[in-house]
N, C-alpha and C positions, 0 to 999 in steps of 0.2 A: 328567249332571243328577241331583240328589239326589232322594231319596224324597219329601221335603216339597215340593219344587218341583213334582214331578209331581202330587202331591195338590192343590196350590194351583191348578194349571192345570185339573185335572179339576173342582174346585169351581167355578171361574169359568165354565167351559164349561157345566156343568150348570145353574147359576143363570141364565145368559143364555138357555138353551133353555127353561127353565121360564117365565121372564119373568113372575113373579108377585110384586108388591111386598109383598103381605101375607105371603106365605111367606118372602120374603127378610128382611122386618122381624122376623118371628118367629124365624127362624134366627139373626139377629144378636143378638136378646134371649137366646136359648138359649146362644149362644157366650159371651156376657157372664157368664151365670150359671155356666157351667162353669169359668171361670177361677179362681174362688175355691177350687175343689177341687184345684188343682195347686200344687205348691211353686214357689217362685221362687228362683233361676232353674231352669228346666227346658225341655227341648226341646218338650215338649207345650204348655206355656204360651206359648212363643214362637210355635208353630204357630197356636194359637188367636188370638193377636193379629193375625197376618197374615190368617187366615181371616176374622176379623171385618172387617178392612179391605176384603177382597174382597167380602164380603156387602154392606157399605155402598156400595161402588163400583157394584155391580149394582143395588142398590135405588134406586128413583126417588122415594121419599118423603123429600123434603128436610127436613121437620120432624122426622121420626123420626131421620134421619141426624144432624141438628144436635144433637138432644137426647142421642143416644148419645155423640157425640164430646165434647160439653160435659161430660157426666157423667164420662167418663174423664179429661178434662183437669183437672177439679176434684178427683177422688178419687184420682188416681195419687199414689203416694209417690215424689216426685222425688229423695228421698235414696237410693232403691234403683235400681241400674242397670237391672235387668230391666223395672221399671215404666216407666222413661224410654224404653227401647227399644221397649216395647209401645206406648206412646203414639205414638211416631214411626212405627211400622209401620202402626198403624190409620189415621193421617192421610195417610201417603204413599200407601197403596193406595187409600184413598178418593178421593184427588185424581185418580186415573186417569180418573174419570168426572165428578167434581164439583170442579173446580179452583177456581172462583170461590167456592163455598160454603166450602171448606176455608181458603182465604186470608182470607175474612171472619171465620171463626171464630177463626183464629190472631190476626188483628188485634184482635178484641174481647178475647180472653183476655190478650194482651200489655198492652193498655191497662188492663184491670182489675188486672192484677198490679202495674203501676206505681203504682196508687192506694193500694195497701196500705202503711200506715205502720208502721215498727218503732221503738218508743220507745227512747230512750237511746243515747248514743254507743257504749258497749261493745256493745250489742245490734246496732247497725247494722254495727259493724266485724266482729263474729263472723258476721253474715249474709253479708257480702262474701266472707269466706274459706271458711266452712263451711255456710252456711244454705241453706234450701230455695230461697230466691229465686235464688241463683246457679245451683243445679242446674236450676231451672225455666227460667231464661233460656237456659242452655246447651241444654236440651232443645228449646226453641222454635227456637233458631238452627239446630239440626241438622234439626228437622222441616221448616223452610223449604227447605233444600237437598235433603232427600229428596223433598219434594213436587215440586221442580223436576225431579228425575230421573224421577218417575213421571207427571208432567203430560203431557197430550197434546202431541205435538210441534208441532202447528199452533197451539196456544194459548200455549205457553211464552214465546216471544220478546216477546209484547206485555205479559207480566206479570212477567218475570224481573227487571226493574230496579226499578220503583216498588213492586211488591207483594211481592217476595221479597228481593232484595239490599238494598234500602233498609232493610227491617225487620231484616234480619240485622245490618247495620251499626249500626242504632239500638240494638239489644239489646247489641251488642258495646261500643259507646261507653258505654252506661249501666253495663254490667258493669265497666267500667274505672274507675268513679268510686266514691269513698267520701266521703260528706258533700259531694258535688258537686265533689270535687277529683280530677283524673286521677291514677292510681297508675302509677308508673314500672314497678315489677316486677309485671307482670300475672300473673294466675293461669295456670298451665300448661294447665289444662283449657280455660280460655277461649281461649288461643292455639290449642290443638289443634282446638277447635271451629271457630274462624274458618278455620283451614287446611283443615279438612274441607269447610266451606261453600264456600270458593273452588274447591276441587278438584271437588266435585260439581256446582256450578253451571256450571263450565267444561265438564265432560263432558256435562252435560245440553244446554247450548247447542250443542255440537259435534254432538250426535246429531240435532238437528232437521233437518239437511240444508241449512238456509239460513244457516248460521253465517258464511259468507264475505261475505254481504251485510248482516250485522248488526253494528252498531257498539256494543260493550258499554261504556257510559259509566263503569262502575265498575272497569274493568280496571286503570287506573293506581293507583287508590286501594287496591285489593286487593293489587296488586303491592308497593306501598309498605309495607303491613302485613307481608306475607310477608318482605320484605327486612329490615324492622326486627326481626322475630323471629329471623332468621338472625344478624344482627349481635350480638344479645344472647346467643347461645349461647356457652358457654365453649370456649376453644381448647385446653385441657389435658386434656379428658376428654369422654366420651360418656355422658350421663346421661338423655337423653330423646329421643323420636322427633321433636321439634319440627324439628330441623335438616333431616332428610331429607324429612319430610312437607311442609315449607315449600318445599323445592327442587322436589319433585314438583308441588306446587300451582302454582308459578311456571311450570313447563313447560306445564301445561294452560292457564293463563291466556295464555301467549304465543301459543297457537294461535288465540286470538280476535282479532277486529278491534277497534279500529284497530291496524295493525301498528306495532311499535315502531321507533324510529330506531336507527341503527347505534350511537350513543352509549348509548342506553338498553339495548340488547342487551349492549353491552360492559360496562356497569355491573353488570348482572345476573350475567353469567358471571364477572366479576372477583370479585364478592362470594362467589359459590359456591365458587370456587377457594380464596379466603381463608378460607372456613369449614371446608373439609375437608383441604386439603393440609397445613396446619401442625399438625394433630392429632399427638400422639405416636404412635410405632409401635404397631401393634395389640397386639403381645405385651406391650408395656409397659402399655398401658391395661388389658389383661386381668389383668395381675398385681395391679392395684389392686382387683380384685373380691374380696370377702371369701368369697363362696360360688361354687359351680359355676354356680348360676343366674345370678349376676351376670356371670360370665365369658361365659356363653352369650348373655346379653342384650347385653353390649357388642359381642360379635362380630356379632350380628344387626344391631345399630344401625349398625355400621361397614359391613357388606355392603349394607344398605339405603341408606346414604348414598352409597356409590359407585354403586349402581344408579341412584339418583335423579339423580346428577350426569351419568351416562352418558346417561340419557334426556333430560335437559335440553339437553345439548350437541347431541344428535341433533335435537331439536325446533327449537332455535335455528337450526341449519344448514338444516333443511328449510323453515323460514319465510323464510330469506334465503339461498337456495342460490347465492350468487355467489362467485367466486374471491376478491374483495376481503374479504368477511366471513370466508371460510374462513381467509385469511391473517391477518386480525385476531385470530381465535380462537387461532391459533398464536402470535401475538405475546404474547398473555396467558399462554400456557403457557411461553414462553421464560424468563420471570422465575423460574419454579419449576424449570425444567430446569437452570438455573445456580445453584440453591440450594446452600448449603454443607452441607445436611442430606440424607443419602442417601435417607431415607425420603420426603422431599418430592419429590426427583427421581424416585423410583420411581413415586409416584402421578401425577406429571405425565406420565411416559412411558406409563403405563397410559391416562391420559386422551387422550394422543396417538393411541393405537391406536383408541379409541372415535371420535375425530374423523375419523381417516383412513378408518375402516370406513364411517362414515356418508357421508363424501364420495364414497367409492368407489361406494356404492349410487346416489348422485345422478348420478355420471358414467355409470354403466351405463344409467340411465333416460334421461338427456339427454347423450349424448356431446358432448364439447367438442373443438374443433380442436386446441388445445394446452393443456398443463398448465404454466403459467408458473412454478410454485413448486417444481418438482421439485428443481432445483439447490439452492435455499436450504434446503429441508427436509432433503435428504440431508446437507447441511453441518451443519445444526442437530442432527440425530439421530445421525449416524454415530459421533461420539466415544463415545457411551454404549454402544457394543458392547463396551467394556472397563470398564463400570461395576463397582463393587464388589459390588452385589447381583445375584444370578443372575437374579431375575425381571426386573430392569431391563434386563439384556442381552437377555432373550427378548422383552420388549416392543418393543425396538428392532428386532429381526428382524421382528416382526409389522408394525411401522410400515413398514419398508423393503419388505416384501412387498406391502403396500397401495399404496405409492408406485409400485412397478414395475407393478402392475396398472393403476393410474390412468394412468401414463405410457404404458404399452403397450396402451391400451384397444383399439387397432386392430391390435395386433401379437400374434402368438403368442409367449408368453414361453418356450415350449419347456421346456428342462431347468432354467430359472432357479428356478422354484418348488421343485423337488425339491432343488436345491443349497442353497437357503435353509433348507429343512427340516433337512437334514443339518447345516448350520452352526449352526442354532438349538440342536441337541443338543450340538454341539461347544462352544458358549459356556457350557455348564454346568460346565466344568472350572475348578478353582481355580488352575491353573497359569498365571501371567501370560504366559509366552512362548507357550503354546498359545492363549491368548486373542488375543494380537496376531496370531498366524498365522491364526486363524479370521477375525478382523476383516479382515485383508488379503485373504483369499480372497473375503470378501463384497464388498469394494471392487471386486475384479476382475469379479465377477458384475454389479454395478451399472454398471460402466464400459461394458458392452455396450449399455446403453440410455440412457447419459448424453447429454443434449442439449448440444452444445458451446456453443450461444448462451447458456446459463445458467451458464457457467463462473464469471463474476464473482460472481454470487449465491452460488454454492457456496463459492468461496474466501473471500468475506467472512464467511459464516456459520461456516465451519469454523475460521477464525482467531479469530472471536469466541468460539467454543467452546473453543479452545485457551487463551484467557485466563481463562475462567470455570470450566472443568471441573477435576476432580481430576487429579493427575499422570498416572495411567494413561489417563484419557480424553483428556488433552491429547496424549499420545503417539499414541493411536489417531487423533486428528485429523490429526496430522502425517503419519502413514502413509497415511491416506485421501487427503490432498491430493497426496502424491507419486504414488500409484497412478493417481488420476484424471488427473493431468497427463501422466503417462507413457503411459497407454493412450489418452487422448482428446486429448492436446495437439496432435496434428497438425491437428485441425480448429478450433483456437482462435486462428488468426492475428488475426482482427479483435478478439479480446478481450485480446490481449497487453498493450496499454498499460494497460487498466483493471486487469488482474490484478496487474501490477507495481506500480501505484499503491496497490492495496489492501495488498499485501505491505509496501510501503514505509511506509505509514501505521501498520501494526501493529508495525513493528520497534521503535519506542521503548518499547513496553509489553511486548514479549516479550523478556525479558533472559536467561531461563534457558538455559544452554548448549545442551542437547540439543534443546530446542524451537526455539531460534533457528537451529540447524543445518537444521531442516526448511525454514525460510524461504529460506535461501541455496541449498539443494539444489533447491527448487522453481524458482528462477530458472535454475539450470543445466539442469534438465529442460526448461523452456521454451526455453532456448537451443538445445538439441539439435533442437527442432522448428522454431523460428523465430528463428534467431540475429539476423538483421538487425533484426527487429522489436524484439527484446529490447534490442539495443544502441541502437537509435533512441530507445526509451523511456527508457533510463538516461541517454542524452546530454541529455535534456530537463531533468534535475535542475540546480538552480542551483549556481553556483560561489561560494566554494570548496566542495568536496564535504564533506558532513557524514559522520560516522562510519558511518552506516547505508548511504549510497550507496557509500562506500569498501568496505564489507564485501561488498556485492553484486558490485562489480567484481572484487574479490579471489576471490570464489567462482568466477567464470568462469575466473580464472587458475589455480585449483587443479585444474581439470578438464583432464587432459592431452590429451583429444580436442578440447575446445572452444578451449583457449587459443590455438593457432596461428590458428584461424579468426577468433577475436575480434580478434587483433592485425591480421590482414589487413583486416578490415572497418574497424577504427579508422584504419588507414593510409589507406584510401580516403576515409574521412570527412575526414581532414585535407587530403588532396590535392584533393578535390572535395566541399565541403560541400553537403548536400542542400537547404538552405534559405538564405534571406538572413539567416542567423544567428538567426532566431527571435525575437530580443529587440530588435534595433536595425536601423534602415535604414542603407544605406551612407552616406547624408548625415550621419546622426547619428554614425556611427562616425568619419567624417572630421572632423567638427566637434570631437568630444571626444577624438579620437585613442584610440579604444577597441579593444581586442583583439576579434577575431571570436569569438563565443560557442561555436559548435559545434566548430571545430577545437581551440580551447583545452580544451574539455571532453573531447574525444577524446584530447588529449595527456595530461591528468590521468588519464584512464582507462588509458592505456598504462602510466603509472607504477604504478598499482595492480595491473594484471594482471601486469606483468613482475615486480613485487616479490613476488607470490604464487607465481610459478612454482617448481616443485620442481627442475626440470632446466634447465640452461643451453642445451641443444641447440636448443630452440625459438627462443631469441633469436639464437643463432649462425646458424641457417638463415635467419632473416629480417633479419639485421643490416643488409644494404645498404639495404633499404627503410625499416627503423626509423630508421637513422641519418639518412637523407635527409630524411624527413618531420619528424623532431624538430629537425634543424638548420634546416629551413625554418621551423618554428614559432618557434624561438629568434630567427631573423632577423626574422620578421614581427612578433613581439611586442616587439621591442627598443624600449624607450622608451614602450611603450603602457600604458594603464590597463586595469583589469579591466572587463569588459562590464557593461552594465546587467542586472538580474535578468530571467530569461526571463518572457515573458507572451504571452498570445494576441494576435492581430492586432487584435482589437477594442479592446484596452486600450492599444495603442501610442500612440494619440492623446493619452493622458493621462499620459505618462511624465515630463513636465516636473517638475523638482524631485526626481526619484528619485535615491537614493544609489547609488553604484557598489558592486559587490561588493568585498569586501576581498581583498587579495593583490596579488602582482606577477606578471603573466602570463608575463613572460620567465623569471622565477625558476622558476615552475611547469614551464615547458618544459625548462629546464635540469635540473631534478630528474628529469624523465622520461628525458632522455638519460643522466643519471648512472646511473639504475637499469638502463638497457639495458647500459651499459658494465660495470657491476658483474657482470652475467651473462656478458659476452662477453670480458672481459680478466682478467688476474690482478691480485691486490690491490696488488702492487708498483707497477704502472703507474697504478692508481687513486690511490695515495698520491702519486705524482709530480704528478698533476693538481692535487691539493690543495695540495701544497707550492708549486707554481708559481702558485697562486691563479687557476687557469684559469677556474673557474666565476665568480669575481668579475669577472674581466676580460670574460668573455662577456656578462655582464648589463649592463655599463656601455656606453652608446652610444659613449663616447669611446675606450674600450679594447677594444671588441668584436673588432675585426680582429686584435689581438694575441692575444686569447683563442682565436680560431679557429686561428691559426698554432700556438699551443702544443698545442691539441687534436689537430690533424692530425699534429704531430710525434710525439705519443704513439701515435696510431693507426698511424703508419708503423712504429713499433717493434714493435707487436703484430701487424702484417701484416693489419690489418682493412680497409685501403683496397682496394677492388676496382674493376675496370673498370666494373661496374654503377653504383657510386656516382659515379664520375667522369662517366659519360655522363648521369646524372641531374642532376648539379650544373652541367654545362657550359652549359645554356640559361640558367641564372640570371645568367650573366655579362652577358647582354644584356637582362636583365629590366627592365621599367619601374619595378619597386620598387627604390628606392635602397638599402634595407636588404639586399635579396637580392644586389645587385651588390657591396656591401661584403663580405658573407659569402662569396660565391663567389670573388671575386678574392683575398681573404685565404686561402681554402682552396687555390686553385691556386698562389698565391704560395709557400706552403710546400710544396705537392705537387710543384712543379717540381724539387725536390731529390730526388725519388723516381724510381728507374729504371723504375717501372711505366709512365711516360709515353713510353718509348722506342718504343712502337708508333707507326708513322708517322702514321696517321690521327688518333690522339688527340693526339699532340704538336703536329702542325700546327694542329689546331683550337684547342688551348689557347693556343699562341703567338700566333696571329692574334687570338684573343679578348682576350688580355691587351694586345696592342698597341692594339687598338681602345679598350679601357678606359683606356688611358693618356691618352686625350683626354677622359675623363669629366668631367662638371661637379662631381662630388663629389671633394674632394681626397683623402679616404681611399681611395677606389676607385683614383684615379691612383697614389697611393703604393703600394698593394698590387700593382697591375699592374706597376709598374716593378720592384718587388722580385721579382716572379715572373719577369720577363724576365731579371733578373740571376741568379736561381737556376737557370736553364737550365744554367749551367756545372756545377752539381753533379749534376743529374739526367741530363743527356745531353751531356757535354762534347764528344763527337765531333760533335754537331749544331751546335755554336756557329758554326763556320766556314760551315756551310751557310746559317745565318740571319744572318751577320755584318752585311751591309748593312742588312738589316731591323732588326736589334737596335740598331745604332749610330744609325741615323736616329731611331728612336723614343726612345732614351735621350738623345741630344743635344737633341732637341726638348723633352723634359721638363725639361732644364736651364734652360729659359727660363720655367719656371712662375713667374709673378709673384704667385700667391695662396697658395702653401704652401711653406714652407721644408722641410717634411717630405718633400714630393715630390722636391725637389732633392737632399736627403740620400740618399734611396733611389736616385735617378738616379746620383749619384756612386758610391755603393756598387756598384750594378749595373755601371756602366762599369768600375770597378776589377776586378770579377770577370771581365767579358767580355774586357777588354784583356789580361789575363794569359794568356788562352787564344789570343790572336791575335798574329801577327807584324806587323811594320811594313807589309809589303805587303798584309796582310789588311785593315788599317785603311783604306787607300786615301785618297781625298779627304776622308774624315771627319776625318783627322788635323788639318788646318788649323782646322776648326770646333771640334773638341774643345779644341785648345790655347787658342783664343781664349776659348771659354766658360769653361774652367777658371780662367784667370787672373782672371776677374771676381770670383771668390770668395776670392781671397787676402786681401782686406781686409774680408771680410764680418763683421758683428757676431756671427754664430752661430759658436761655437767648433767645433761639429761640421762645419759647412760648410767652415771654413778648413782644418781638419785633413784632411778628405777631398779637398779641392782640391789640397793639397800631395801627398797620397798619389798621386792620379791623375796629377799633373804628373810625379812621379817615375817612374810606370809608362810614361808617354809618352817619358820620357828614354831608357828602355830599348828603346823601339820605334822611335826616330828614327834610322833607318838610311838610307844612300844618299839617296833622293829627298827626304826630309824633314829631312835632317841640317842643312843650312844654314838652313832655315826655323826649325827648332827652336832652333838656336844663337842666331839673332836674338831669338827669344822669351825665351831664357834671359838674354841680355845686357840685355833690357828689364826683366827681372824680378829680376835678382840683388840689387838693393838691397832690394827687398821681402823676398826670401828672407833676406837678411842681418838685416833688422830683426826678422823673426818668429822668429829664433833666440832672441829674448828675449820671445816672446809670453807674455802673462799665463797662458795655458792651457798647462799642462805637456804635454798631449797634442799641441797644435798645435806647440809648440816642438820636440817630439821628431820629429814627422812632417816638419817643415820641415828639421830637421837632416839626416834621411835623404835628403830630396829634393835639398837643396843639394849633398850629397855626390855624388848621381847626375848633377846638372846641371853640376858644376864643369868637367868636360872640355869642355863646349860653349863655355866662355869663350875657349878657345884660348890660354890662358896657361899654358905648361908649368911654369915656375918656381912660379907661383901654385898649381898643382895639387898640388905637393908640400906646400906650406904647408897647403892645405885638407885634404889627406889626414891630416896630422898632427893638426889641430884637430878634424876631424869623425869621426875614428876612434872606434868604440865602446869602444876600449880605454882611451881617455883621457877625462877629464872636460871637458866643453865649457866654454870661457870666452869668451863672445861678444865681450867688450871686447878681449881680447888678439887674437882672430881679426880683429876690425875693424882694429886697429892694424897687424897684420902685413900685412893686405891693402892698407891705405893706404900703408904703407912700400914694399911691393912695387910698387904702382902708381906711386908717386912716382919710385922708382928706374927703372922702365921708361920713365917719361916723360922723365927726364933723359937717359937713353941715346938716346931717340928724338930729343930736341932736339940732342944732339951730332951725331947723324947728319945732321940737317938743316943745321947750321952748317958741318959739314965739307963 
């Protein structure tokens, strides 16, 4: 307490104890006389003004008080600041006991002043800018607010609006006019006066103790003036105290009722940020000062501006201490945190510290159950631990320290605060690598208190920061994301889909290589914690895969620990989809003949994962399972269209008219299998598949079975067919799916040539399955089944005799296929293979049926059938011993004319096979002399002349007939 203040209190106490109006009046008169003897300004004169005010306050002679005050109001030199302050002091102290009298005096004086006329336009203009009237008006305005501060608390609220604020605003509006016209560029003194009025009136009302029940009707109007003053302040320099004083006044006004709306608060704070944050760096503004005094003045204005903003933020939060308003305040800061100007970011970070500190105090006084904004704010602020300005980095540490205290309000942070203090010091280094290291260590500290349920908020904020921050801050964002996911990912199972969705959404905008790597690494880290959840989420992406989805799958493939696990999960997804395809019902699939979405997506994922593998070992170890499920997919998608786009179950009712995804599902499945084979086989065999057009054949429903056979043939050469694959595919042979029956019978048709089937149990199962499929409704299945039965000769020749009856019955039966010439062709080929391995006695009673069936095709329109029939008839000729010799001879005699005619068959192949068969059958005619002629003509050493052969045969037959007739007549 100052010496003058003590003296003033002593004077008041003394006068009150004396309680003599005459003495108080005389003292006031003496004090007035003494003033003339002191220079202006001086401390003594200032004291006399206040002492006079105290004397008048104690005095009860209202006439004397009024006369004294009116005298000073009229005689004061308003052009001199000490006199103006003296008048204000006298009236303010007097109001402590005589509020009504002082307000009436001020009202009368103001009215009288307005009646004074100033002649001439120039005179009135000068009076506005420099004249006594302006200074007098300013003095009156300040007197009103000082009176409010000194007024008895119990009387103020009833007078503060109509008798104080209304008059202040009246004088202000009048002062803003020249010749009755409002002036845009108002006088700075007038602005500062109204700002001081607003501040003092607010403080006075707040001190009454009843402010919470008092609705100050001029609050919004005064706020509007303050905000208008701030808007008019220049953004390239600091030249006056208007900015910070107006912000401070707003803070005091905000404490009064009525409370502002959230939008009004937001507008105030936004304007305040826009008034201070864009200012040039302090050092640059100081450089513009011409003198040391100017530099110090600018620095003071800057510090006061920051202090006023800090106080305003605290007040706004205290007036609306809700999490939503707190978050909204941070939303306003976000714009500045992502500014391209480092000094703006630095100021925003400093303001973040103020805000968090204020909120921390609120949390301490009213503890909350949860702090829902921890994750998003850590994500927002963490990147700036590597900001270019040292102070910015340290502000971030302070922010994080506050956040940890708010988050751990019921928890002992232990060594965390000490660690942060050490890291705050570490962040002062200019070394980028050291900064990144310190930032990472800070992330590990935060991870101990990180709430996993806020992971999505954190990821979204950190990725937004990665987009808007400087390169070093973006790198820090990526490092923080990796560390939080690594340290806390185990508890984030429920958040995995949303995290992946956020990463996916940001991928199109984050193109820079090193930053994009953070995204794919984040997915891999999540995969180590919750692989199935990651895979499930990625499988929900639509087909065909875009480049971002592809990159995420490949990131899993590049991880040597994850890749095998990923492939195993994908294999299971194809085998047993977890949903009803997510996008279509089974009825819709059937109607549109659409591929199932989830297995197809898993197939495409296998392609990406396998393509990204660095080592072939993984594929080689999983080859049996991979080959089986991919062949299954190729089979199931054969001839199908792409599925409809994925959608939620609620939207499925409105799918009519939706367009299908682009692409060919079978081709996508084939590409996945090709990628697997590229890792499992050598390039030479892969080229063989291309040369044979295996992939094209597989994709076409009409040639699919041939493609399967070519594929299996190459796999046999590479030794990749295993018992596991065989056992997996064997059930397909009896599958209700026609496509699977086609694929599996073609697979086993070719595999029957492989010695791997010699194991008794496998061979028996395969042979019986093929025999059963030889009765299938599908002609291609029947064709492949028959081919497989015939190929038993190559795979297990020693087993042919064991299955002779079984094989012959099946193959002879299929010769009667009336729907498919291809089946009959395969039957004839198969019989040709089997019969070569059997002797006549092995054929048994089937010989008769065979001979009869084969002869039916001698005159068939199909060249291939005719040729094969002749081949098979020739084989039977070689097997017709003993028991069946006479029967076959009869068949030959019935067929020899046909044989003779087909020696001139239009088909060279048929003609050639007929020639060979005729040669084999000639002995069965029983004409020895004719045999010699036939041997000469049918020998491969001579060129066949069918006409000469016919003439020779006829001549021989006529000669034999003549000899026979002679015998009869003899």
